[in-house]
C-alpha positions as CSV (number, residue, x, y, z in Angstrom):
1,X,-10.1,10.1,3.5
2,X,-13.6,9.1,2.7
3,X,-15.3,6.3,4.6
4,X,-16.3,3.5,2.2
5,X,-19.6,2.9,3.9
6,X,-21.9,5.0,6.2
7,X,-20.8,4.9,9.8
8,X,-22.9,3.3,12.5
9,X,-23.9,5.3,15.5
10,X,-24.0,4.2,19.1
11,X,-23.1,4.9,22.7
12,X,-19.8,4.0,24.4
13,X,-20.1,1.6,27.3
14,X,-16.4,1.1,28.0
15,X,-13.0,1.0,26.4
16,X,-10.6,-1.6,27.8
17,X,-7.4,-3.6,27.1
18,X,-6.5,-0.6,25.0
19,X,-7.7,-2.0,21.7
20,X,-11.3,-3.0,22.6
21,X,-14.5,-1.0,23.2
22,X,-18.0,-2.1,23.9
23,X,-20.6,0.0,22.1
24,X,-24.4,-0.1,22.3
25,X,-25.7,0.6,18.8
26,X,-28.8,2.7,18.3
27,X,-30.6,-0.6,17.4
28,X,-29.9,-1.7,21.0
29,X,-27.4,-4.3,20.0
30,X,-24.1,-4.3,21.9
31,X,-20.9,-5.0,19.9
32,X,-17.2,-5.1,20.7
33,X,-15.3,-2.9,18.4
34,X,-11.6,-2.7,17.6
35,X,-10.1,0.5,18.9
36,X,-7.0,1.3,16.8
37,X,-5.6,3.8,19.2
38,X,-2.8,2.8,21.6
39,X,-2.9,6.0,23.6
40,X,-4.7,7.0,26.8
41,X,-7.5,8.7,24.8
42,X,-7.9,11.3,27.5
43,X,-11.3,13.0,27.4
44,X,-12.6,10.6,24.8
45,X,-13.8,7.6,26.7
46,X,-16.6,8.8,28.9
47,X,-19.3,6.2,29.3
48,X,-22.4,7.2,27.4
49,X,-20.7,9.4,24.8
50,X,-21.8,9.3,21.2
51,X,-19.5,7.3,18.9
52,X,-19.5,6.1,15.3
53,X,-18.2,2.8,14.0
54,X,-17.2,1.4,10.6
55,X,-18.0,-2.2,9.7
56,X,-15.9,-4.5,7.6
57,X,-17.3,-7.1,5.3
58,X,-14.2,-9.3,5.7
59,X,-15.1,-12.8,6.9
60,X,-11.6,-13.2,8.4
61,X,-11.7,-10.3,10.8
62,X,-12.3,-11.3,14.4
63,X,-14.0,-7.9,15.1
64,X,-16.1,-6.6,12.3
65,X,-16.5,-3.1,13.8
66,X,-13.9,-0.4,14.2
67,X,-14.3,2.7,16.4
68,X,-13.8,5.7,14.1
69,X,-15.2,8.9,15.6
70,X,-16.1,10.1,19.1
71,X,-18.2,13.1,20.1
72,X,-16.4,14.6,23.1
73,X,-17.5,17.4,25.4
74,X,-14.3,19.1,26.6
75,X,-16.0,21.7,28.7
76,X,-15.6,24.6,26.2
77,X,-17.6,22.9,23.5
78,X,-18.5,19.6,21.8
79,X,-16.1,18.2,19.1
80,X,-16.0,15.4,16.7
81,X,-12.7,13.6,17.1
82,X,-11.2,11.0,14.7
83,X,-10.0,8.4,17.2
84,X,-8.7,5.8,14.7
85,X,-5.0,6.6,14.6
86,X,-4.5,4.2,11.7
87,X,-6.4,6.6,9.5
88,X,-3.9,9.4,9.9
89,X,-1.5,8.0,7.2
90,X,-4.3,7.9,4.6
91,X,-5.4,11.4,5.5
92,X,-1.9,12.7,5.2
93,X,-1.1,10.9,2.0
94,X,-4.2,12.3,0.3
95,X,-3.1,15.8,1.3
96,X,0.4,15.3,0.1
97,X,-0.8,13.9,-3.3
98,X,-3.2,16.8,-3.6
99,X,-0.4,19.3,-3.3
100,X,-1.5,20.7,0.1
101,X,2.1,21.0,1.4
102,X,4.4,23.4,-0.4
103,X,7.4,21.7,1.4
104,X,6.8,18.6,-0.7
105,X,6.5,20.2,-4.2
106,X,8.6,18.6,-6.9
107,X,8.6,15.1,-5.3
108,X,7.1,12.0,-6.9
109,X,4.0,10.4,-5.2
110,X,5.1,9.1,-1.8
111,X,6.0,5.5,-1.0
112,X,4.5,4.1,2.2
113,X,6.0,2.0,5.0
114,X,9.6,2.0,3.7
115,X,12.2,0.4,5.8
116,X,14.8,2.8,7.4
117,X,16.8,3.3,10.6
118,X,17.1,0.6,13.2
119,X,14.4,-1.9,12.1
120,X,11.8,0.8,11.5
121,X,9.5,1.8,8.7
122,X,8.9,5.4,7.8
123,X,5.3,6.4,7.0
124,X,6.0,8.2,3.8
125,X,9.2,8.5,1.7
126,X,9.3,11.2,-0.9
127,X,11.8,11.0,-3.7
128,X,12.8,12.9,-6.8
129,X,15.8,13.2,-9.0
130,X,17.9,16.2,-7.9
131,X,16.3,16.4,-4.5
132,X,17.3,14.9,-1.2
133,X,14.9,12.1,-0.1
134,X,12.4,13.2,2.4
135,X,11.3,11.0,5.3
136,X,7.9,11.8,6.8
137,X,6.7,10.4,10.1
138,X,3.0,10.9,10.8
139,X,1.4,11.1,14.2
140,X,-2.3,11.2,14.9
141,X,-3.3,13.8,17.5
142,X,-6.5,13.5,19.6
143,X,-5.6,15.1,22.9
144,X,-6.9,18.5,24.0
145,X,-6.9,19.8,27.6
146,X,-7.3,23.6,26.9
147,X,-9.6,25.4,24.6
148,X,-8.4,25.2,21.0
149,X,-5.0,23.6,21.9
150,X,-4.2,20.2,20.6
151,X,-1.4,18.2,22.2
152,X,0.8,15.1,21.6
153,X,1.3,12.6,23.0
154,X,-1.5,11.6,25.3
155,X,0.7,8.8,26.9
156,X,4.3,7.9,27.1
157,X,5.6,6.8,23.6
158,X,9.0,5.3,23.7
159,X,8.5,4.3,20.0
160,X,7.7,7.9,19.1
161,X,11.0,9.2,20.7
162,X,12.9,6.5,18.8
163,X,11.4,7.7,15.5
164,X,12.7,11.3,16.3
165,X,16.2,10.0,16.8
166,X,16.0,8.0,13.6
167,X,14.7,11.0,11.6
168,X,17.6,13.1,13.0
169,X,20.0,10.4,11.8
170,X,18.6,10.6,8.3
171,X,19.1,14.4,8.2
172,X,22.7,13.8,9.3
173,X,23.1,11.5,6.2
174,X,21.9,14.3,3.9
175,X,18.2,13.6,3.7
176,X,15.3,15.7,4.8
177,X,13.0,14.5,7.6
178,X,9.6,15.8,8.7
179,X,7.4,15.2,11.7
180,X,3.8,15.6,10.5
181,X,1.2,15.9,13.3
182,X,-2.3,15.2,12.0
183,X,-4.9,16.7,14.4
184,X,-8.1,14.8,14.0
185,X,-10.3,17.5,15.5
186,X,-10.9,21.3,15.6
187,X,-8.0,23.3,17.1
188,X,-6.2,26.5,16.6
189,X,-2.7,25.7,18.1
190,X,-0.6,22.6,18.7
191,X,1.9,21.8,21.5
192,X,3.9,18.9,22.9
193,X,2.5,17.5,26.2
194,X,5.9,17.5,27.9
195,X,4.2,16.9,31.3
196,X,2.9,13.6,30.0
197,X,6.1,12.5,28.2
198,X,9.2,14.6,29.1
199,X,11.5,12.3,27.2
200,X,9.5,12.7,24.0
201,X,9.6,16.5,24.3
202,X,13.4,16.3,24.9
203,X,13.8,14.0,21.8
204,X,11.8,16.4,19.7
205,X,13.9,19.4,20.8
206,X,17.1,17.5,19.9
207,X,15.7,16.3,16.6
208,X,14.7,19.9,15.7
209,X,18.3,21.1,16.4
210,X,19.5,18.3,14.1
211,X,17.3,19.7,11.3
212,X,14.1,17.7,11.5
213,X,11.2,19.8,10.3
214,X,7.8,19.8,12.0
215,X,4.3,20.5,10.6
216,X,0.9,20.4,12.4
217,X,-2.3,20.3,10.5
218,X,-6.0,20.3,11.6
219,X,-8.6,18.1,9.9
220,X,-12.2,18.7,9.1
221,X,-13.8,15.7,10.8
222,X,-17.1,14.6,9.5
223,X,-19.2,11.4,9.4
224,X,-18.5,10.9,5.7
225,X,-14.9,11.9,5.5
226,X,-11.9,13.3,7.3
227,X,-9.6,15.6,5.4
228,X,-6.8,18.0,6.1
229,X,-8.1,21.6,6.4
230,X,-5.3,23.9,7.4
231,X,-2.0,24.3,9.1
232,X,-1.8,25.5,12.7
233,X,1.0,27.0,14.7
234,X,3.2,24.9,17.0
235,X,3.6,26.7,20.3
236,X,5.6,26.1,23.5
């Protein structure tokens, strides 16, 4: 996923009301940016941290800037983290279409945001004659609390648990279903943060027993693009 324009650098002043962040640009101008991340963003919202924004040319947008990347110091090293969770779908779709995942070989290019379950939309639907349809739910991962370990979620996600139930239902109907965790930072392992959301961890365990597959991938995060780099082991 390549950014369409060069990102704009600044310092974070504060993140508030979940979807807003005040940024002091390197020019000295202070702007309010859209923060497309509904989570707690633990470790990513320190005042004065370096951030990068994109800017839209749309005249209809209320906020022209979007917060894309944070430079976070986790104590064991500084990392660039892609904080815009809305980018995860594009990152994953590009990797699927490029043939990164052996699990998806033989399927036609994915359809996005297809209705399924109880008033939900699946992120990607893969279809091919002679194969069961494959429902892929994508989650953006930005939490790390221990060296080289990425975790999800960073806050309680009732919606995420609901998706796991619905994916299990699709498997019961003869389809495939995959949870794809897109880690937008450097990491070597991935785990569920059961201490943050026990119900999500329980829903995941049940979904796995029902046949839902799980894949975790790490991205190379840069100021020009964010791309899937490699798979990592899911632990715990």
